[in-house]
N, C-alpha and C positions, 0 to 999 in steps of 0.2 A: 306950460312942462313941457309938452308935443313939439316945439319949437324949438326949444333949447336942445333936445335931444337931436332934432334935424340937424341942427347946426353943428352939434356936435361929429356926426356923423360927416356930413361934407367937410370939415376940417380935416378929420382923418382921413379921408380919401384924398384929399388934396396934399398931406403932408405926405403920404405914402406915396404919391406917382413924384413929388419932388425928388424925395430919396432915390427913387429909380432912375429918375434921369440922370443924376449926379455921378451915382455909381456906375453908369453903363461907358461913359469916356475914360474913368478911370481904371476900369479893368480891360477895357481896352488898350490904353495906354502901357500896362505892365505886361501886357500877354505876351509871351515868348514865342518866336517865329518857328512855322512848321519845321519840321525835322528835313523835309525834303525841298526847303525854299530854298531858289538860287540865289546864290552867292552877290550875283548882279544886282538883284531886285533889292536884295537886304542891305545892300552897299557894304557888305562884309567884305575882305580880301579872300581870295579862295585858299583852300585848304594844302595845295600844293604850290611849288616854286612857279613864278608866273610865266617863265620863259619857255614851261613846257608845254604850252599850246601855242607856240609861235611854230608854224609849218616852215619859217625858214629854218630850224635846227638842223643838223644833220641827224640821219639817222642813227649812226652810230653813238653820237654823243647822246641822242635822246634816250638810247637803250640805257646807256652806262647812268644818266642822269634818273633813271626809272629805279636804279637798285635799292637807295636808300628808303622808298616809298612805301609806307603799309597799304593794306587794303581799304582802309578807310579814306588814306587821302589821292588813293588811285581810282576809287568809283567816281567821284565826282570828275576828274581828268577822263577818265572815261566818257563821260556823259557830255562833256566839252567838245573831246573829239566827235563824238557821232554827232552833235550839233553842226561843225565844221564842215563834215561829210555829206551830211543833208544839204545845209548850203551851196556845198560846191555841186552836188548830184543837181540842185534846182537851177544852177548858173549852168551846168551841162546841158541839161531840158532846155533851157530857154535859147540857147543857141542852136541846138538840133531843130528846134519849131523854126526858129527864123530861117534858117538854112532852107529846109523843107520848103517854105512860106513861097522864098525867092526862086526856088527851083532851078532850071538852068540859067537863070540870073545870078545865081548866088556866086561871090565874088571869092578868089583865092583867099583874100585876107579873112572873109567868116570863117574859112575852113580851116584856115590855119589858128584863128582864135578859138573853135572848139577842140583845136588839137591842144591847144596849152592849156583849155580847160581842164581836158582828160588828163593831162599831164598832172595839172597843181592837183586834180581830186586823188589822182594814184598816190602822189606825196602824202596826201594826208590817210586813206586808209593805208600805208604802210606806218606810220605813227600810229593808226587806232588800233592795228592788230598788235603793234607792239604793248600798247597799254592795257588791251584785253589780254593778251598771254600772260602778262606781269600780273595783274589781277588774279587769273585763274591761278598761277601757280602760289601765290601765296594766300589763297584760302579765301578768295571771296565769294560772294553767292552763285552757286551753279546755277540758279535760274536767270538771274541779271547777266553773267557771262553769256549763257546762252542766248538769251535775246539779243546782246550785242551783235554777236558773232551772227546770228539770222539776219538780221537789220543790214549788215553789209553784203553777206550775200545775195538777199533775196535784190538787193538792188543792181548787183552783178549780173544776177539772172535775169530778172526783167527787162534792166535795160538792151542787154547783148537779143534776147526773145525779139525786141521791138525795133530794133535796127536793121535796116534794107543792109545788101551785100555787101554793096560799095562802101559802106560805113564801116563795117565789121573789117573791110580790107586795110581802109585806111587805119584802124586802130591798132590792127595787127603789125602793119609796116610803120608805123607811129612807136609802137610799143620795141619794136626789134631793136631801133636804133636809140631808144630811149636809155639814158647813164644807169636809172634806176631799173629799166625793165631788162631788154632782151643782152645789152651790154653786161648789166651785173650779174645776169643769170649766167651767160657765157663765161665769165671771169671765175663763178662760183664752179662749174662745171670744171673749168681748167685746173682751178685750185684743188676739187678732189681729185680729179686725174692725176695730176702731179704729185699728190699727196698719198695715192695708192701705189703710184709705182717707187716713189720715196720708200713706202712703207715696206712693200716687197724686199727692196734693196736693204733694209735695215731687218726685216726680218728673217732674211737669209744671212745676216751677219750674227743676229742672235741666236740661229739655231747652229750656225758652226761654233760660236761662243759655248752652247750649252753641250753640245756632244763632247768638246774638250774637258768640258765641268765634269759631267755624266761619266767618262771615259778614267776620270779619275776614282770615280766611288767603287770600292772594291765590290766583287761579287754582285756584280749589276749585269743582267744577260743584254746582249745585243737588242735581243727583243725590246724590252722595257726600255735600253738606251734610245734606241729609234724612235719609240712613242712618245717619249719624254720630249725629244728634240721637237718631234712633229708639234706636239702641243704647245711648244713655246713659240714656234713660227707661227701658228694661227692665233694666239694670244695675241702677240706682238700685232699683229693686223689688225685683229676686233680691236683692241684697245686704241692703236693708232687712228682708226677709223672714226671712232666716237669721240676722241681728242678734236678731230679735223672738224667734224658736224658740231662740236658744241663751240668751236672757235667761229663756225661760219654764223651761229646764231640758231642752228637747228635742236628744237628741243626736243632730245632724245628720250625724257622720261617715259613718255608712251610706247616708244619701240621697246622697252623692259616688258612692260604689260604686255605687248602685242606676242613677245618671244615667249613669255610665261602662261599665256594662253594658247598658243601653238603647239608650245611643247606640250600639254595637256593633252591635245588632239594627234600629234603625231606619237606619241608613245602608243596609242591604241592600235594606230595605222601600221606600224613598224613593230610590231611586238618579236617578229620573228628575228629582225636586225638588231633589237637592243638587244636579244638574248646572246646571239652573236657575240655584241659588243662586251657583254658583261663576260662570255667567256673567254675572248681575246685579252681581257684585262686579267682574268685568273690566270692564263696561259703566260703572260708576261711579269705577273708576280709569282706565279708558284715555279715558273722554268722549268716543264718536264720534259723540254728540248730548247736547241737555240739553234742559229743559222748555221747551217755545214752540218747538222747532225743526220745521219740516217735513222728513220725512223720508220714505225710500223703502225697504222691508224685506220681502224676499221677494215682491214685485209689490203689496204693498199700501201705498200711500202715505197719507200723513196728519201733523197736528201731534201732537206727544207734548206729554200729558198727564199722565203719571205713571209714575217705574218703580218697582216693588217689588222687592225680592230675588228673585223668582220670575218676574215678567211686566212685561212693557212696553205699556201701554195710551195708542193713538194714536186720533185724532178724523178722519175724511175731511173734505173739503171740503164734503160733502152731510151732516153731522153723524152720518155712522155711527161707533160706540166698536168699535172692533177690539182685543183682548186678545190678544197675540202670546206665547209660553213665551220666558223668555230665552234658552235654548239655542240656539232658531231663530232669534233675533236676531243673535247673538254668531256662531254658524255659518253666516252667509246674508251677502252683499254689503247693506251699508249706505251709501245715498248721502243725504248731508245736504246739502240745499236752501238751507237758510237759514243755513248754517256761515258765509260768507263775507258782508262788509259790501256787496259789489257782485257783479252777475249779469250776464251778457251775454244780451240778447233775440234770439233766431233766429229769422228771419221769410223767407219767400220771396215774392216778386210777381213776376207775369209782366205781360209785355206782347205784342201781337201783332208779327208779323213784320212787317207793312206799318210799324210804328212807328219812330219815332227813337229808337235806343238812346242817342245824348248828351243829348237833351230829357227822356229817362225817368231819366236818371243824374243830371241838374241839380234834376230836380225832386224828387228824393228826397233828394240832400242838401240844399237848401233846407227841407224839411221835417223831417229830422231834426235839423239844427243850430238849427234855432228851435225845438225841442220842450222845454219849462222843465225837466222831468223826465229828460232824457237828458243824461247826462255829457260831457264834452269831454275827459277823459283817464281811461281809454283812451279811443283816438281811434275813431269810429265806423266800421266796415267796410263800402262798399257796391259791390258787383263783380258784372258778368253772370257767373252762375256757369253756365248751362245752356240748350242749346239742345234746347227739348223736342219733343213731337211737335206740340203746339198755339200755343206760346207762346215768348217768349225771357225767362228767369225771372233776375231778381235776387236776389242773398242780402243781406237789410240786417241787421245785426249791431250795432245800439246798447248800450251798457252805462248800466246804472242802479242805483241803492241796490235791494238787495235787497229793502226791502219795497213799492217802487215796480214791482215787475217786472209784474205781470198788470195794474197801470193802462196801463203805457205797451203793455203788448203790444195791449190792446184798446183803447186810445186811435189806435195807428198803423193796427192794421186799419180803422178807419172813417175816416180821414183820407186813404189810399191812395186807396181807393175816392172820395173826394171831387176831392182833387188832380188823379189822373187825369181823372178827368171833365171838369174846368175846361181842362184843357190839351187836350183830345182825344186822351188817350192810352186805348188799349181793353186789355180785360183779357179775354182768350180763354178759350173754354170747349171742350173738347173737342167737334169736329164729325167728321160723316160726310159726305164726296165722292161722288156716284153718278155715273157718266158711261153713257149710254145709246147705242147705236149699232143702226141698222136695215139689214135686207138688202133684197134684189130685191123681195120678196114682200109687204114692209112691217112685216113682223114687227118686233118690237123684241126685243134681247136686252141685257143689262146687262153692258157689257165690262168696266168695273173698278169698283173699291169701296174707298172708303177713308175 
């Protein structure tokens, strides 16, 4: 009985071992390859067009063919170019070691071979960078993208740190004469400079066109007109430069992020300037004055010559140039003297207490009514206004055109003197009258003084 039980146990163990041996190879045959397995090791074709891993493809065509690829397709392609960069770097290192071992006996062919290998690696690096940039823009794993960039920069930095001065100078000279190096950079710089000069011409044309267009808009001040034309000028240059940089393959997306971050910092550093900018826009929109108007701002009077986005420039009658920050202009009382077509001339003339008020009234009315530059509508106002200490004062308030204000003011001042003299009217001036009283001893004492 015991022997039978032992026999059954031995058969059970043998059967179990047989099943394990059979199941192991079967499960190994149906197991799927690991997700990160290389396509060459599995024998499967790559998930990207095969020509994209060929260094002979032109860089412009290469960038163009990267456009339809997704992030999943770009990832193995980036790994393939990383491997090519590694192999190319290995070849460069071997050639450098060989030249250093030869020392002074190194031949020119060996040096040219090293230059050729460096140039081939530069070509690979260009494609490698293009793939990594495309992968980053299409939402690739940021950690993976950073690893790829760090690998390329580490190769460049560490290799330069281990090169001799002669080798570095040879690399610089070779890069300068390389079609994909210095020559390409020079061409790009020439394109950018030429494009910028062309943009200046186009911006000038756009500004002239904008000025003519804005001139047709009714109720648009000269200040706002000039500001809008200048805005069109700089917008044309900015948009044109972005188009040129994008056409040259420069990624301008980080530029927007840089401008956004810098704007936040600049806003704090230039609070006063931004306040002047806001005030300048309010002046241009609300139009309290325009170019050529005579204004009084903060106690300063003059003719408006120019208003920029940060300051207002006025010229005083004695030709002094005063520049006032727009925040002070908009935050103060603004008196626009020439805003209206007509102005009232306010003048005061005095006659003696011995003179006839009726005659003086008649003389002033005739003088004002016969003046060619004084308007009849509104009607001039001439009235006795004050019994002063030395004179009876008349107010004379005729209306004139704004441009005739000072001519009429000075002309009336001169004519009143002539007319008063010819009609026997006096123009009194302050006088002091003293009365002297004598006592019994003959001493004189002033009794009153007025």
